[in-house]
N, C-alpha and C positions, 0 to 999 in steps of 0.2 A: 640697722647698725649706725653707730655714731662715733665720731672722732672727738675725744674730750681733751681739753687743754687747761691746765692750771697755771696761772701766771702770778707768782708771788702771793699765793693765797695764805692769809694769816688769820689768826683768831685770838682775841684777848677778852678776858672777863675783867673789866675795870683795868686795874694796873697790872693784872696777872696775864702774861703772854703765854699761851699754851701751844700755839703754832706760830713761829716767827715769820714764816713765809716759805711756801713750797712751790717749786716749779717742776712739772713733768707732764708728759702727754701719754694718752692711752689711744692706741690705734683702733680703727674700726674693726670689729670682730674679735678683739683681743680679750683674753681673760686675765685680768690683773688682780693680784692678791696684795692687800695692805696688811702687813703683819708687824707685830711688835709687842712688847710687854704691856701690862695694864698701865694706863696713864700715858701712853706714848702719843696719843692724839689721833689714832686711826679711825675710831668711831666718830669722833668730832669732825674729821675731814670728810668722812662719808656723808654725814648729816648736812654739812655745808653744800656738798654736791647735790644732795636731795632737796635742799631748801628748808630743811627742818632746823638748821642753825644759821643765824645771820653771819655773813662773812665780814670780818673787820677790815680786811684790806685785800687787794688783789682782784683778779678776775677769773671767772669760770666760763669757758667757752665750749659750746657743743656745735660741731660743724661750722665753726667760725662765728656763731651767734653768741653774744654775751647774755648768759642766763643768771648772772651773779645775784640779781635782786628780783628775779621772777618768782611768782608764787609757785609752791611745789606742784600744784595741779596743772600748771602751764609748762612744765619741764619735760613732759613725755618720757617719764621713767617709772619704773616699778621697783618696789623694795620688799625684800623678804627679811623679817625680823627674827630675832632669837626666840621670842615668845609666841610665834605663829600668828598672833593677832587675828584669830578667826572669830566670827560672830557665833556664839554658842547656840543660839536659837535657830540658826539657819542650817540647811542641809549642805552637803558638799557641793552640789550643783549650784545652790543659791549663793554660797560663799564665793564660788569662782566667777559667777556671772554678775555679782552685785555692781561692780564698777561700770560694766557695760550697760546695765539697766539704768543706772543713774545718769549715764550720758545719752540715753534715749536711742541706743543702737537698735537695729532691726532684730526682732525676736528670732527670726530664722537664722540670721548671722550669728547671734549670741549662741544659739543651740549648736550650730556647726563648730564654733570655736571651742566650746566647752567639751563637746564630744572628742575633738582632736586632742585636747589637753588631757582628758581622762585616759585615752589610749596611750598617749605619750608617757604619762606618769604612772601607768599601771594601776589606775584607780577604778577599773571596771567593777561594777557590782556594789560600789560604795556611794554612788551618786546621791542616794536618799538618806544616808546616815548623817547624824549630827556629830560635831567635833568630839563630844564626850564619849562617843561610841567607837572612836578611832584610836590607834596606837600613836605614839609620838612621831614615828617615821611617817605614818600616813598623814598626820596633821601637817607635817612640814611639806609633804608633797602637795597637799591641797593649797597651802600658802604659795608654793611655787606656781601651781596651776592658775591661781588668781592673777599672778603676774603674766604668765604666758598668754592668757586669752586677750590681754590688752595689747600685745605686740608692740611694746615700747621701744624707744631708741636705746635706752640703757637699763640694764638689770643691776640692782644693788643688793648685796647680801651682807647683813650685819650679824656676824657670828651665828649663822642659822643652825649649826650642828651642836652647839654647846649643851643643849638640853637632852641630847641623845646618848645612849650608852655606846660603849666602844665599838661593838659589832655594827650597830645601826649607823654610827658615824662613818665607818669605812664604806658601808653600802651606799649611804646617801652621798658621800663624796663622788662616787662613781656616777650616780644618777644625775647629780648637778653638772658634772663635766660632760656627760652624754647629752644632756639637755642643751648645754651651751653649743656643742658641736652641731646638733640638729638645727638649732635656731640661727646659728652663725651670728650670735648677738654680741654686743659689747658689754662685758660684765666686770663689776668690781666687787671683790669678796673680802670682807674683813674678818680676821681671825688673830688669836694670840698663839695658835698652835702651828709651829713651824713644819710639822709633818703635813698638815693640811695645805700649807703654802707650797711645799715642795712637790706634792703629788698632784695639785690641781692647776697651778699657775702656768701661763705662757711667760709672764714676767712677775717678779716679786718686787714690791717697794717696802723696804724695811725701815721702820720709824723708831726713833728713841727720843723722848722728851720733845716731841713735836718737830724733830728735824729728820730729814731724809738721810739715812746712812748709806744706802746703796740701792740702786734699782737695776734689775737685769734678769736674765733667765735664772731658773733654779740652779743650773750648772754653774753660771757665773758666780753666784753668791757662795756656792759650796766650794768651788775649786779656786776662785780668785777673790777672796774676801778683801775688802778695802781697809778694814780695821779690826781690832780685836773684838769689838762688840758683834760685828757681823760674823766673825769666825766662830765665836762661842755660841751665838744664838741659833745659827743654822747648823743642823747636824746633831744626831743622837747616837751615842753619847757625844758630848761636846768636844771640840778640839782641845788638845793639851797645849798649854802655854808654859814654856820652860824659860825661866829668866836667866840672864847671864850676859856674857860678852862673846861675840863671834869673832874668831881670829881667822885670818887667811893663811892657809898652809899650801904646801906644794901639791897636796892631794885634793884641795877644795877648801872646805871650811871646817872649823872645829868650835863646838860650844863648850865652855867651861874649862879653859886652860889646857895644859899639856896632856893631862890624862882624861880630857873630856870626850864628848861624843862627836864622832866624825859625821859630817854632813856632805854626802856626795852630790855633785852638781855638774850640769852640762857647762860647756864653755860659755854659752849665751847667758846662763843664769849667773855664773861666776862674774862675768863682766858687769851685768846689771847691778848685782849686789855690791860689788866692790866700789862702783860709782856712787851708790846710794848711802852706804854706811859711813857714819862718822867714826873715825879711828878711836877706839876705846870706849865708844858710847854704849850705854846699856840697851839691850834689846830683849825681846821675847820671841822665842822660836816656837811656831805653831805647827803641830803635827797631829793629824787625825788618827784615831785609834787603829784604823785599817791600813795606815801608811807606815807600819813598822814591819821589819823582817825579824823573825826570831832566829838567832844564830846559835852555833855551838859555844861552849864555855870559853873557847880561846878566840872568839871573834874580836879582831882588833878594832879599836875605836867604837866599841859598842857601849850601851848604857845598861847598867845593872838594875834590875827591878826585883824587889822582894814582894811577893804576892800576898795581898791581904784578903781579897774576895774574888771568887769566880762566879760569873753570871752565865748560866746556860739558858739560851733562848730558843733552843731547838735548831734553828737554821744557822746560828752562829753563837760563838762563845766570847765573852769579854772578861778580861782580868783587870783588876784595879789594885794597884800596889804603891809602894814608896820607892822613889829614886833619889839620887843626890840633888835633883832639882825640885823635889817635892812630890805630891801625889800625881799619879799618872794612870791612864787607861789604855789598854792595848787589845785589839781584836785578835784572837787566836786563829791562825789560818786553818782552812779545811784540811783534813788529812793528818793533822798532828796526832801522834800515837795516843797520847793521853792528855786530858785537859790539866793545866797546872792547878795545884791545890794551894791553900793558904800555907805560907811558910816556904814555898818553893822560890828559887831564885832564877830569873830569866835574864838573858842578855839580848838586847834588841838594838836595831839600827834603823834609822829612817830610810825609806825607799828614796832613791835618787830623784831629785827635783820635785818631790811631793811634800815638801816642807815649806814653811812661810817664815818671814822675818818681819817683826813689827817694832816700831820705835817704842821703847819702854815708857816714855813720857806721854806722847800724844796718842799712842795706840795705832797710828797709821801704818799701813803696810809699806815696806821698803821695796816690794816687788810688784806693786800694783801699777797698772797703766801699760 
């Protein structure tokens, strides 16, 4: 296990600054996921930690030791790549033991470690096969086994599931997480898939344009997003953002004037929002699809939605339609007599305290902190 600290770590290519400077820590034994869209800097950051990219500024510390300019071979870490990076002419056993043999480790110790990794990764019976004789999922497990036998301080994963089909991705997610729990290792996992981030991470670091948007547990980012980017990137379907002006009423808050949608709030939330809002300032109210109540036609202060599309996913149903605030998505609650069809009109109201308010200009949450 290792404690990793990034201190104002930045990266530039000539005059182009891709990462302006990032600060955060990864605790010993933690599984941290770096997530963000393409071009956000997540893989570049991982490669700087690995020593495969030179750091332009800042420091990288492992257990208090500055490794910023150390050769990759001296950093005591192992990396799993998207492309597997296996030697095609070597067997599974030889691929997994290669690094240990190059270091001159005792053959008996090499054999013991490889056998342990084979059992751990369910590769029994495949030891003498070559990569071309394996499935994609098996190749990725061999790549992980090659890292496991080295027993490094840090495990780095650079989008290792991207080449797998949907079923294998789900299965391998579980295998990687189980491997992490068994080894109690410090792991950093890069992905652009927020589902992978949500299901695997102890903590998530969300990047955009080389800047850290928010770091915290999956629950923190989902339930308490700090800005509209976090709110819409995390969660499927994404959070609805309804533009307008929020007025304070004797019943709480209202979006969209006298005939607008009522927003129920606790006293504590009313106080915080009243203190944070600028009178008359434009905002965006964020509501996740599952945080609506569908009410009867006469529901006061509700929002009317004309249904365009119904998506049946087996375990849940989503409807997507048009409201006075623009397009909107709502999850239909279990037990509803019949799923809404295209052309139907629903009246919905946000669940009390399960809505968010963001400044329309900066995108920052008015309820964060």
